[in-house]
PDB file of N, H, CA, C and O in Angstrom:
ATOM      1  N   MET A   1     -24.647  11.131  16.083  1.00  0.00           N
ATOM      2  CA  MET A   1     -24.130   9.677  16.031  1.00  0.00           C
ATOM      3  C   MET A   1     -23.243   9.729  14.924  1.00  0.00           C
ATOM      4  O   MET A   1     -23.255  10.552  14.008  1.00  0.00           O
ATOM      5  N   ALA A   2     -22.417   8.702  15.109  1.00  0.00           N
ATOM      6  H   ALA A   2     -22.407   8.034  15.853  1.00  0.00           H
ATOM      7  CA  ALA A   2     -21.376   8.227  14.101  1.00  0.00           C
ATOM      8  C   ALA A   2     -22.043   7.245  13.119  1.00  0.00           C
ATOM      9  O   ALA A   2     -22.939   6.463  13.437  1.00  0.00           O
ATOM     10  N   LYS A   3     -21.491   7.376  11.857  1.00  0.00           N
ATOM     11  H   LYS A   3     -20.763   8.011  11.599  1.00  0.00           H
ATOM     12  CA  LYS A   3     -22.102   6.442  10.887  1.00  0.00           C
ATOM     13  C   LYS A   3     -21.124   5.262  11.041  1.00  0.00           C
ATOM     14  O   LYS A   3     -19.984   5.357  11.495  1.00  0.00           O
ATOM     15  N   SER A   4     -21.736   4.105  10.591  1.00  0.00           N
ATOM     16  H   SER A   4     -22.662   4.028  10.222  1.00  0.00           H
ATOM     17  CA  SER A   4     -21.215   2.889  10.648  1.00  0.00           C
ATOM     18  C   SER A   4     -19.885   2.803   9.527  1.00  0.00           C
ATOM     19  O   SER A   4     -18.893   2.134   9.812  1.00  0.00           O
ATOM     20  N   LYS A   5     -19.978   3.454   8.412  1.00  0.00           N
ATOM     21  H   LYS A   5     -20.784   3.998   8.181  1.00  0.00           H
ATOM     22  CA  LYS A   5     -19.070   3.324   7.397  1.00  0.00           C
ATOM     23  C   LYS A   5     -18.296   4.679   7.550  1.00  0.00           C
ATOM     24  O   LYS A   5     -18.877   5.744   7.343  1.00  0.00           O
ATOM     25  N   ASP A   6     -16.977   4.623   7.917  1.00  0.00           N
ATOM     26  H   ASP A   6     -16.505   3.757   8.085  1.00  0.00           H
ATOM     27  CA  ASP A   6     -16.248   5.883   7.569  1.00  0.00           C
ATOM     28  C   ASP A   6     -15.711   6.111   6.183  1.00  0.00           C
ATOM     29  O   ASP A   6     -15.392   5.248   5.366  1.00  0.00           O
ATOM     30  N   ILE A   7     -15.663   7.449   6.051  1.00  0.00           N
ATOM     31  H   ILE A   7     -15.923   8.151   6.715  1.00  0.00           H
ATOM     32  CA  ILE A   7     -15.346   7.829   4.676  1.00  0.00           C
ATOM     33  C   ILE A   7     -13.812   7.455   4.193  1.00  0.00           C
ATOM     34  O   ILE A   7     -13.439   6.978   3.121  1.00  0.00           O
ATOM     35  N   ARG A   8     -13.003   7.863   5.435  1.00  0.00           N
ATOM     36  H   ARG A   8     -13.306   8.251   6.306  1.00  0.00           H
ATOM     37  CA  ARG A   8     -11.635   7.705   5.179  1.00  0.00           C
ATOM     38  C   ARG A   8     -11.222   6.265   5.860  1.00  0.00           C
ATOM     39  O   ARG A   8     -11.552   5.958   7.005  1.00  0.00           O
ATOM     40  N   VAL A   9     -10.493   5.476   5.031  1.00  0.00           N
ATOM     41  H   VAL A   9     -10.225   5.726   4.101  1.00  0.00           H
ATOM     42  CA  VAL A   9     -10.000   4.143   5.538  1.00  0.00           C
ATOM     43  C   VAL A   9      -8.531   4.149   5.543  1.00  0.00           C
ATOM     44  O   VAL A   9      -7.892   4.860   4.767  1.00  0.00           O
ATOM     45  N   THR A  10      -7.901   3.246   6.539  1.00  0.00           N
ATOM     46  H   THR A  10      -8.420   2.669   7.169  1.00  0.00           H
ATOM     47  CA  THR A  10      -6.448   3.240   6.428  1.00  0.00           C
ATOM     48  C   THR A  10      -6.047   1.916   5.539  1.00  0.00           C
ATOM     49  O   THR A  10      -6.638   0.843   5.668  1.00  0.00           O
ATOM     50  N   ILE A  11      -5.203   2.085   4.822  1.00  0.00           N
ATOM     51  H   ILE A  11      -4.724   2.956   4.717  1.00  0.00           H
ATOM     52  CA  ILE A  11      -4.922   0.963   3.903  1.00  0.00           C
ATOM     53  C   ILE A  11      -3.247   0.660   3.827  1.00  0.00           C
ATOM     54  O   ILE A  11      -2.389   1.454   4.211  1.00  0.00           O
ATOM     55  N   ASN A  12      -3.022  -0.524   3.307  1.00  0.00           N
ATOM     56  H   ASN A  12      -3.720  -1.169   2.995  1.00  0.00           H
ATOM     57  CA  ASN A  12      -1.401  -0.866   3.336  1.00  0.00           C
ATOM     58  C   ASN A  12      -1.294  -0.820   1.634  1.00  0.00           C
ATOM     59  O   ASN A  12      -2.122  -1.199   0.806  1.00  0.00           O
ATOM     60  N   LEU A  13      -0.058  -0.257   1.452  1.00  0.00           N
ATOM     61  H   LEU A  13       0.615   0.051   2.125  1.00  0.00           H
ATOM     62  CA  LEU A  13       0.619  -0.270  -0.042  1.00  0.00           C
ATOM     63  C   LEU A  13       1.794  -1.231   0.064  1.00  0.00           C
ATOM     64  O   LEU A  13       2.629  -1.099   0.959  1.00  0.00           O
ATOM     65  N   GLU A  14       1.862  -2.223  -0.870  1.00  0.00           N
ATOM     66  H   GLU A  14       1.184  -2.330  -1.597  1.00  0.00           H
ATOM     67  CA  GLU A  14       2.859  -3.125  -0.778  1.00  0.00           C
ATOM     68  C   GLU A  14       3.612  -3.237  -2.239  1.00  0.00           C
ATOM     69  O   GLU A  14       2.972  -3.356  -3.284  1.00  0.00           O
ATOM     70  N   CYS A  15       4.844  -3.191  -2.191  1.00  0.00           N
ATOM     71  H   CYS A  15       5.363  -3.094  -1.342  1.00  0.00           H
ATOM     72  CA  CYS A  15       5.659  -3.259  -3.408  1.00  0.00           C
ATOM     73  C   CYS A  15       5.443  -4.453  -4.201  1.00  0.00           C
ATOM     74  O   CYS A  15       5.561  -5.574  -3.706  1.00  0.00           O
ATOM     75  N   ILE A  16       5.101  -4.238  -5.527  1.00  0.00           N
ATOM     76  H   ILE A  16       5.005  -3.328  -5.929  1.00  0.00           H
ATOM     77  CA  ILE A  16       4.766  -5.422  -6.310  1.00  0.00           C
ATOM     78  C   ILE A  16       6.052  -6.047  -6.841  1.00  0.00           C
ATOM     79  O   ILE A  16       5.973  -7.164  -7.352  1.00  0.00           O
ATOM     80  N   ASN A  17       7.231  -5.424  -6.765  1.00  0.00           N
ATOM     81  H   ASN A  17       7.295  -4.516  -6.350  1.00  0.00           H
ATOM     82  CA  ASN A  17       8.467  -6.036  -7.205  1.00  0.00           C
ATOM     83  C   ASN A  17       8.998  -7.034  -6.288  1.00  0.00           C
ATOM     84  O   ASN A  17       9.519  -8.079  -6.676  1.00  0.00           O
ATOM     85  N   CYS A  18       8.841  -6.659  -4.902  1.00  0.00           N
ATOM     86  H   CYS A  18       8.417  -5.810  -4.586  1.00  0.00           H
ATOM     87  CA  CYS A  18       9.396  -7.515  -3.886  1.00  0.00           C
ATOM     88  C   CYS A  18       8.773  -8.929  -3.840  1.00  0.00           C
ATOM     89  O   CYS A  18       9.441  -9.939  -3.620  1.00  0.00           O
ATOM     90  N   ALA A  19       7.489  -8.923  -4.058  1.00  0.00           N
ATOM     91  H   ALA A  19       6.946  -8.103  -4.237  1.00  0.00           H
ATOM     92  CA  ALA A  19       6.603 -10.165  -3.940  1.00  0.00           C
ATOM     93  C   ALA A  19       7.030 -10.940  -5.149  1.00  0.00           C
ATOM     94  O   ALA A  19       6.932 -12.158  -5.005  1.00  0.00           O
ATOM     95  N   GLN A  20       7.489 -10.515  -6.332  1.00  0.00           N
ATOM     96  H   GLN A  20       7.568  -9.525  -6.449  1.00  0.00           H
ATOM     97  CA  GLN A  20       7.890 -11.437  -7.404  1.00  0.00           C
ATOM     98  C   GLN A  20       9.243 -11.699  -7.437  1.00  0.00           C
ATOM     99  O   GLN A  20       9.601 -12.781  -7.902  1.00  0.00           O
ATOM    100  N   ASN A  21      10.165 -10.815  -6.983  1.00  0.00           N
ATOM    101  H   ASN A  21       9.874  -9.936  -6.606  1.00  0.00           H
ATOM    102  CA  ASN A  21      11.676 -11.007  -7.229  1.00  0.00           C
ATOM    103  C   ASN A  21      12.190 -11.545  -6.080  1.00  0.00           C
ATOM    104  O   ASN A  21      11.885 -10.962  -5.039  1.00  0.00           O
ATOM    105  N   ASP A  22      12.999 -12.654  -5.993  1.00  0.00           N
ATOM    106  H   ASP A  22      13.247 -13.128  -6.838  1.00  0.00           H
ATOM    107  CA  ASP A  22      13.733 -13.413  -4.912  1.00  0.00           C
ATOM    108  C   ASP A  22      15.146 -12.810  -4.857  1.00  0.00           C
ATOM    109  O   ASP A  22      15.695 -12.750  -3.757  1.00  0.00           O
ATOM    110  N   GLU A  23      15.782 -12.356  -5.957  1.00  0.00           N
ATOM    111  H   GLU A  23      15.336 -12.404  -6.851  1.00  0.00           H
ATOM    112  CA  GLU A  23      17.157 -11.789  -6.005  1.00  0.00           C
ATOM    113  C   GLU A  23      17.270 -10.372  -5.670  1.00  0.00           C
ATOM    114  O   GLU A  23      17.296  -9.513  -6.551  1.00  0.00           O
ATOM    115  N   LYS A  24      17.346 -10.068  -4.279  1.00  0.00           N
ATOM    116  H   LYS A  24      17.325 -10.766  -3.563  1.00  0.00           H
ATOM    117  CA  LYS A  24      17.458  -8.737  -3.843  1.00  0.00           C
ATOM    118  C   LYS A  24      18.560  -8.558  -3.010  1.00  0.00           C
ATOM    119  O   LYS A  24      19.147  -9.555  -2.590  1.00  0.00           O
ATOM    120  N   ARG A  25      18.986  -7.262  -2.663  1.00  0.00           N
ATOM    121  H   ARG A  25      18.509  -6.453  -3.004  1.00  0.00           H
ATOM    122  CA  ARG A  25      20.071  -6.846  -1.694  1.00  0.00           C
ATOM    123  C   ARG A  25      19.651  -7.583  -0.312  1.00  0.00           C
ATOM    124  O   ARG A  25      20.427  -8.340   0.271  1.00  0.00           O
ATOM    125  N   LYS A  26      18.418  -7.305   0.129  1.00  0.00           N
ATOM    126  H   LYS A  26      17.788  -6.690  -0.345  1.00  0.00           H
ATOM    127  CA  LYS A  26      17.852  -7.531   1.399  1.00  0.00           C
ATOM    128  C   LYS A  26      16.703  -8.362   1.248  1.00  0.00           C
ATOM    129  O   LYS A  26      16.121  -8.340   0.164  1.00  0.00           O
ATOM    130  N   LYS A  27      16.239  -9.180   2.279  1.00  0.00           N
ATOM    131  H   LYS A  27      16.712  -9.198   3.160  1.00  0.00           H
ATOM    132  CA  LYS A  27      15.112  -9.963   2.149  1.00  0.00           C
ATOM    133  C   LYS A  27      13.783  -9.110   2.881  1.00  0.00           C
ATOM    134  O   LYS A  27      13.868  -8.471   3.930  1.00  0.00           O
ATOM    135  N   GLY A  28      12.849  -9.237   2.247  1.00  0.00           N
ATOM    136  H   GLY A  28      12.781  -9.756   1.395  1.00  0.00           H
ATOM    137  CA  GLY A  28      11.596  -8.550   2.842  1.00  0.00           C
ATOM    138  C   GLY A  28      10.599  -7.964   1.820  1.00  0.00           C
ATOM    139  O   GLY A  28      10.783  -8.119   0.613  1.00  0.00           O
ATOM    140  N   ILE A  29       9.599  -7.325   2.290  1.00  0.00           N
ATOM    141  H   ILE A  29       9.450  -7.199   3.271  1.00  0.00           H
ATOM    142  CA  ILE A  29       8.638  -6.702   1.373  1.00  0.00           C
ATOM    143  C   ILE A  29       8.369  -5.297   1.916  1.00  0.00           C
ATOM    144  O   ILE A  29       8.070  -5.160   3.102  1.00  0.00           O
ATOM    145  N   SER A  30       8.471  -4.170   1.028  1.00  0.00           N
ATOM    146  H   SER A  30       8.713  -4.282   0.064  1.00  0.00           H
ATOM    147  CA  SER A  30       8.333  -3.014   1.432  1.00  0.00           C
ATOM    148  C   SER A  30       6.774  -2.735   1.573  1.00  0.00           C
ATOM    149  O   SER A  30       6.022  -2.967   0.626  1.00  0.00           O
ATOM    150  N   ARG A  31       6.284  -2.202   2.851  1.00  0.00           N
ATOM    151  H   ARG A  31       6.895  -2.013   3.620  1.00  0.00           H
ATOM    152  CA  ARG A  31       5.007  -1.688   2.937  1.00  0.00           C
ATOM    153  C   ARG A  31       4.815  -0.325   3.531  1.00  0.00           C
ATOM    154  O   ARG A  31       5.549   0.069   4.438  1.00  0.00           O
ATOM    155  N   TYR A  32       3.833   0.409   3.033  1.00  0.00           N
ATOM    156  H   TYR A  32       3.237   0.089   2.297  1.00  0.00           H
ATOM    157  CA  TYR A  32       3.466   1.830   3.626  1.00  0.00           C
ATOM    158  C   TYR A  32       2.197   1.749   4.075  1.00  0.00           C
ATOM    159  O   TYR A  32       1.369   1.001   3.554  1.00  0.00           O
ATOM    160  N   THR A  33       1.951   2.502   5.063  1.00  0.00           N
ATOM    161  H   THR A  33       2.623   3.110   5.486  1.00  0.00           H
ATOM    162  CA  THR A  33       0.502   2.572   5.502  1.00  0.00           C
ATOM    163  C   THR A  33       0.006   4.035   5.299  1.00  0.00           C
ATOM    164  O   THR A  33       0.757   4.959   5.615  1.00  0.00           O
ATOM    165  N   THR A  34      -1.061   4.247   4.852  1.00  0.00           N
ATOM    166  H   THR A  34      -1.671   3.497   4.595  1.00  0.00           H
ATOM    167  CA  THR A  34      -1.640   5.434   4.337  1.00  0.00           C
ATOM    168  C   THR A  34      -3.172   5.423   4.473  1.00  0.00           C
ATOM    169  O   THR A  34      -3.757   4.358   4.669  1.00  0.00           O
ATOM    170  N   GLN A  35      -3.857   6.642   4.369  1.00  0.00           N
ATOM    171  H   GLN A  35      -3.381   7.507   4.210  1.00  0.00           H
ATOM    172  CA  GLN A  35      -5.421   6.740   4.339  1.00  0.00           C
ATOM    173  C   GLN A  35      -5.771   7.008   2.922  1.00  0.00           C
ATOM    174  O   GLN A  35      -4.992   7.554   2.141  1.00  0.00           O
ATOM    175  N   LYS A  36      -6.877   6.636   2.636  1.00  0.00           N
ATOM    176  H   LYS A  36      -7.509   6.191   3.270  1.00  0.00           H
ATOM    177  CA  LYS A  36      -7.609   7.256   1.350  1.00  0.00           C
ATOM    178  C   LYS A  36      -9.039   7.454   1.737  1.00  0.00           C
ATOM    179  O   LYS A  36      -9.627   6.976   2.707  1.00  0.00           O
ATOM    180  N   ASN A  37      -9.577   8.395   0.624  1.00  0.00           N
ATOM    181  H   ASN A  37      -9.099   8.783  -0.164  1.00  0.00           H
ATOM    182  CA  ASN A  37     -10.954   8.723   0.827  1.00  0.00           C
ATOM    183  C   ASN A  37     -11.913   7.702  -0.089  1.00  0.00           C
ATOM    184  O   ASN A  37     -11.801   7.640  -1.313  1.00  0.00           O
ATOM    185  N   ARG A  38     -12.749   7.014   0.582  1.00  0.00           N
ATOM    186  H   ARG A  38     -12.841   7.065   1.576  1.00  0.00           H
ATOM    187  CA  ARG A  38     -13.486   6.064  -0.154  1.00  0.00           C
ATOM    188  C   ARG A  38     -14.380   6.580  -1.259  1.00  0.00           C
ATOM    189  O   ARG A  38     -14.574   5.920  -2.280  1.00  0.00           O
ATOM    190  N   ARG A  39     -14.889   7.695  -1.058  1.00  0.00           N
ATOM    191  H   ARG A  39     -14.732   8.231  -0.229  1.00  0.00           H
ATOM    192  CA  ARG A  39     -15.716   8.387  -2.116  1.00  0.00           C
ATOM    193  C   ARG A  39     -14.865   8.816  -3.284  1.00  0.00           C
ATOM    194  O   ARG A  39     -15.251   8.521  -4.415  1.00  0.00           O
ATOM    195  N   ASN A  40     -13.770   9.470  -3.119  1.00  0.00           N
ATOM    196  H   ASN A  40     -13.456   9.709  -2.200  1.00  0.00           H
ATOM    197  CA  ASN A  40     -13.022   9.837  -4.207  1.00  0.00           C
ATOM    198  C   ASN A  40     -12.319   8.851  -4.995  1.00  0.00           C
ATOM    199  O   ASN A  40     -12.172   8.935  -6.214  1.00  0.00           O
ATOM    200  N   THR A  41     -11.851   7.831  -4.199  1.00  0.00           N
ATOM    201  H   THR A  41     -11.970   7.764  -3.209  1.00  0.00           H
ATOM    202  CA  THR A  41     -10.917   6.732  -5.039  1.00  0.00           C
ATOM    203  C   THR A  41     -11.587   5.364  -4.462  1.00  0.00           C
ATOM    204  O   THR A  41     -11.159   4.807  -3.451  1.00  0.00           O
ATOM    205  N   PRO A  42     -12.640   4.912  -5.192  1.00  0.00           N
ATOM    206  CA  PRO A  42     -13.241   3.596  -4.897  1.00  0.00           C
ATOM    207  C   PRO A  42     -12.460   2.485  -5.384  1.00  0.00           C
ATOM    208  O   PRO A  42     -12.560   1.399  -4.812  1.00  0.00           O
ATOM    209  N   ILE A  43     -11.618   2.645  -6.471  1.00  0.00           N
ATOM    210  H   ILE A  43     -11.536   3.527  -6.935  1.00  0.00           H
ATOM    211  CA  ILE A  43     -10.814   1.702  -7.060  1.00  0.00           C
ATOM    212  C   ILE A  43      -9.523   1.563  -6.134  1.00  0.00           C
ATOM    213  O   ILE A  43      -9.231   2.387  -5.267  1.00  0.00           O
ATOM    214  N   ARG A  44      -8.787   0.413  -6.428  1.00  0.00           N
ATOM    215  H   ARG A  44      -9.024  -0.257  -7.132  1.00  0.00           H
ATOM    216  CA  ARG A  44      -7.479   0.214  -5.583  1.00  0.00           C
ATOM    217  C   ARG A  44      -6.567   1.238  -5.961  1.00  0.00           C
ATOM    218  O   ARG A  44      -6.616   1.695  -7.103  1.00  0.00           O
ATOM    219  N   LEU A  45      -5.610   1.713  -4.996  1.00  0.00           N
ATOM    220  H   LEU A  45      -5.570   1.342  -4.068  1.00  0.00           H
ATOM    221  CA  LEU A  45      -4.814   2.662  -4.989  1.00  0.00           C
ATOM    222  C   LEU A  45      -3.464   2.270  -5.642  1.00  0.00           C
ATOM    223  O   LEU A  45      -3.060   1.182  -5.230  1.00  0.00           O
ATOM    224  N   GLU A  46      -2.730   2.822  -6.477  1.00  0.00           N
ATOM    225  H   GLU A  46      -3.059   3.705  -6.811  1.00  0.00           H
ATOM    226  CA  GLU A  46      -1.446   2.452  -6.890  1.00  0.00           C
ATOM    227  C   GLU A  46      -0.568   3.665  -6.915  1.00  0.00           C
ATOM    228  O   GLU A  46      -0.835   4.571  -7.704  1.00  0.00           O
ATOM    229  N   LEU A  47       0.452   3.749  -6.116  1.00  0.00           N
ATOM    230  H   LEU A  47       0.669   3.013  -5.475  1.00  0.00           H
ATOM    231  CA  LEU A  47       1.555   4.828  -6.037  1.00  0.00           C
ATOM    232  C   LEU A  47       2.791   4.403  -6.251  1.00  0.00           C
ATOM    233  O   LEU A  47       3.134   3.258  -5.958  1.00  0.00           O
ATOM    234  N   LYS A  48       3.658   5.355  -6.830  1.00  0.00           N
ATOM    235  H   LYS A  48       3.379   6.286  -7.068  1.00  0.00           H
ATOM    236  CA  LYS A  48       5.121   5.054  -6.940  1.00  0.00           C
ATOM    237  C   LYS A  48       5.924   5.430  -5.801  1.00  0.00           C
ATOM    238  O   LYS A  48       6.127   6.631  -5.630  1.00  0.00           O
ATOM    239  N   LYS A  49       6.378   4.646  -5.051  1.00  0.00           N
ATOM    240  H   LYS A  49       6.213   3.670  -5.190  1.00  0.00           H
ATOM    241  CA  LYS A  49       7.150   4.938  -3.765  1.00  0.00           C
ATOM    242  C   LYS A  49       8.463   4.240  -3.703  1.00  0.00           C
ATOM    243  O   LYS A  49       8.636   3.274  -4.445  1.00  0.00           O
ATOM    244  N   PHE A  50       9.392   4.622  -2.908  1.00  0.00           N
ATOM    245  H   PHE A  50       9.252   5.407  -2.304  1.00  0.00           H
ATOM    246  CA  PHE A  50      10.772   4.193  -2.718  1.00  0.00           C
ATOM    247  C   PHE A  50      10.772   2.837  -1.894  1.00  0.00           C
ATOM    248  O   PHE A  50      10.358   2.900  -0.737  1.00  0.00           O
ATOM    249  N   CYS A  51      11.156   1.744  -2.339  1.00  0.00           N
ATOM    250  H   CYS A  51      11.492   1.692  -3.279  1.00  0.00           H
ATOM    251  CA  CYS A  51      11.428   0.558  -1.842  1.00  0.00           C
ATOM    252  C   CYS A  51      12.818   0.376  -1.370  1.00  0.00           C
ATOM    253  O   CYS A  51      13.779   0.390  -2.139  1.00  0.00           O
ATOM    254  N   CYS A  52      12.925   0.179   0.110  1.00  0.00           N
ATOM    255  H   CYS A  52      12.144   0.168   0.735  1.00  0.00           H
ATOM    256  CA  CYS A  52      14.410  -0.055   0.547  1.00  0.00           C
ATOM    257  C   CYS A  52      14.948  -1.302   0.214  1.00  0.00           C
ATOM    258  O   CYS A  52      16.171  -1.443   0.203  1.00  0.00           O
ATOM    259  N   TYR A  53      14.173  -2.255  -0.066  1.00  0.00           N
ATOM    260  H   TYR A  53      13.179  -2.141  -0.056  1.00  0.00           H
ATOM    261  CA  TYR A  53      14.636  -3.596  -0.373  1.00  0.00           C
ATOM    262  C   TYR A  53      15.120  -3.836  -1.797  1.00  0.00           C
ATOM    263  O   TYR A  53      15.985  -4.654  -2.109  1.00  0.00           O
ATOM    264  N   CYS A  54      14.438  -2.999  -2.653  1.00  0.00           N
ATOM    265  H   CYS A  54      13.735  -2.334  -2.399  1.00  0.00           H
ATOM    266  CA  CYS A  54      14.685  -3.086  -4.140  1.00  0.00           C
ATOM    267  C   CYS A  54      15.804  -2.103  -4.400  1.00  0.00           C
ATOM    268  O   CYS A  54      16.697  -2.273  -5.231  1.00  0.00           O
ATOM    269  N   ASN A  55      15.665  -1.062  -3.607  1.00  0.00           N
ATOM    270  H   ASN A  55      14.940  -0.924  -2.932  1.00  0.00           H
ATOM    271  CA  ASN A  55      16.631   0.182  -3.594  1.00  0.00           C
ATOM    272  C   ASN A  55      16.439   1.078  -4.882  1.00  0.00           C
ATOM    273  O   ASN A  55      17.336   1.654  -5.498  1.00  0.00           O
ATOM    274  N   LYS A  56      15.024   1.076  -5.174  1.00  0.00           N
ATOM    275  H   LYS A  56      14.296   0.608  -4.673  1.00  0.00           H
ATOM    276  CA  LYS A  56      14.655   2.053  -6.150  1.00  0.00           C
ATOM    277  C   LYS A  56      13.212   2.382  -6.089  1.00  0.00           C
ATOM    278  O   LYS A  56      12.511   1.730  -5.314  1.00  0.00           O
ATOM    279  N   HIS A  57      12.679   3.327  -6.824  1.00  0.00           N
ATOM    280  H   HIS A  57      13.248   3.856  -7.453  1.00  0.00           H
ATOM    281  CA  HIS A  57      11.316   3.567  -7.025  1.00  0.00           C
ATOM    282  C   HIS A  57      10.499   2.812  -7.641  1.00  0.00           C
ATOM    283  O   HIS A  57      10.556   2.767  -8.870  1.00  0.00           O
ATOM    284  N   THR A  58       9.513   2.015  -6.900  1.00  0.00           N
ATOM    285  H   THR A  58       9.467   2.051  -5.902  1.00  0.00           H
ATOM    286  CA  THR A  58       8.636   1.004  -7.656  1.00  0.00           C
ATOM    287  C   THR A  58       7.180   1.452  -7.462  1.00  0.00           C
ATOM    288  O   THR A  58       6.851   2.496  -6.899  1.00  0.00           O
ATOM    289  N   ILE A  59       6.382   0.584  -7.968  1.00  0.00           N
ATOM    290  H   ILE A  59       6.650  -0.264  -8.425  1.00  0.00           H
ATOM    291  CA  ILE A  59       4.902   0.927  -7.877  1.00  0.00           C
ATOM    292  C   ILE A  59       4.409  -0.076  -6.682  1.00  0.00           C
ATOM    293  O   ILE A  59       4.640  -1.285  -6.665  1.00  0.00           O
ATOM    294  N   HIS A  60       3.748   0.590  -5.770  1.00  0.00           N
ATOM    295  H   HIS A  60       3.561   1.572  -5.783  1.00  0.00           H
ATOM    296  CA  HIS A  60       3.113  -0.040  -4.691  1.00  0.00           C
ATOM    297  C   HIS A  60       1.515   0.055  -4.738  1.00  0.00           C
ATOM    298  O   HIS A  60       0.857   1.082  -4.903  1.00  0.00           O
ATOM    299  N   LYS A  61       1.023  -1.305  -4.547  1.00  0.00           N
ATOM    300  H   LYS A  61       1.559  -2.139  -4.413  1.00  0.00           H
ATOM    301  CA  LYS A  61      -0.436  -1.389  -4.784  1.00  0.00           C
ATOM    302  C   LYS A  61      -1.043  -1.636  -3.444  1.00  0.00           C
ATOM    303  O   LYS A  61      -0.381  -2.185  -2.562  1.00  0.00           O
ATOM    304  N   GLU A  62      -2.354  -1.230  -3.241  1.00  0.00           N
ATOM    305  H   GLU A  62      -2.892  -0.785  -3.957  1.00  0.00           H
ATOM    306  CA  GLU A  62      -3.173  -1.419  -2.135  1.00  0.00           C
ATOM    307  C   GLU A  62      -3.454  -2.889  -2.074  1.00  0.00           C
ATOM    308  O   GLU A  62      -3.833  -3.542  -3.046  1.00  0.00           O
ATOM    309  N   LYS A  63      -3.217  -3.439  -0.706  1.00  0.00           N
ATOM    310  H   LYS A  63      -2.909  -2.908   0.084  1.00  0.00           H
ATOM    311  CA  LYS A  63      -3.295  -4.752  -0.583  1.00  0.00           C
ATOM    312  C   LYS A  63      -4.439  -5.227   0.327  1.00  0.00           C
ATOM    313  O   LYS A  63      -5.112  -6.222   0.059  1.00  0.00           O
ATOM    314  N   LYS A  64      -4.624  -4.457   1.423  1.00  0.00           N
ATOM    315  H   LYS A  64      -4.077  -3.649   1.640  1.00  0.00           H
ATOM    316  CA  LYS A  64      -5.726  -4.660   2.387  1.00  0.00           C
ATOM    317  C   LYS A  64      -6.151  -3.339   3.211  1.00  0.00           C
ATOM    318  O   LYS A  64      -5.388  -2.377   3.302  1.00  0.00           O
ATOM    319  N   LYS A  65      -7.312  -3.368   3.749  1.00  0.00           N
ATOM    320  H   LYS A  65      -7.931  -4.150   3.675  1.00  0.00           H
ATOM    321  CA  LYS A  65      -7.686  -2.311   4.481  1.00  0.00           C
ATOM    322  C   LYS A  65      -7.508  -2.833   6.078  1.00  0.00           C
ATOM    323  O   LYS A  65      -7.740  -3.983   6.451  1.00  0.00           O
ATOM    324  N   ILE A  66      -7.086  -1.824   6.855  1.00  0.00           N
ATOM    325  H   ILE A  66      -6.897  -0.890   6.552  1.00  0.00           H
ATOM    326  CA  ILE A  66      -6.718  -2.057   8.216  1.00  0.00           C
ATOM    327  C   ILE A  66      -8.103  -1.593   8.924  1.00  0.00           C
ATOM    328  O   ILE A  66      -8.735  -0.596   8.578  1.00  0.00           O
ATOM    329  N   LYS A  67      -8.459  -2.445   9.934  1.00  0.00           N
ATOM    330  H   LYS A  67      -7.945  -3.255  10.215  1.00  0.00           H
ATOM    331  CA  LYS A  67      -9.494  -1.779  10.821  1.00  0.00           C
ATOM    332  C   LYS A  67      -9.038  -1.268  12.203  1.00  0.00           C
ATOM    333  O   LYS A  67      -8.512  -1.972  13.065  1.00  0.00           O
ATOM    334  N   ILE A  68      -9.303   0.029  12.299  1.00  0.00           N
ATOM    335  H   ILE A  68      -9.729   0.601  11.599  1.00  0.00           H
ATOM    336  CA  ILE A  68      -8.892   0.647  13.638  1.00  0.00           C
ATOM    337  C   ILE A  68     -10.181   0.935  14.441  1.00  0.00           C
ATOM    338  O   ILE A  68     -10.111   1.438  15.563  1.00  0.00           O
TER     339      ILE A  68
END
């Protein structure tokens, strides 16, 4: 039988600079989709990823979990 709570969950990572900055080369917010292990990382995930709208590497924070 499958457990009701999965250990691995799918999350969205969103650029924090795009949400705050209105002066950019392109309009939009950079988002990445990834998975995390709920047991190993119970806190919100922060990764440094490339943002095509800011055109540089920025911090991307976990915004919400996706239910599949």
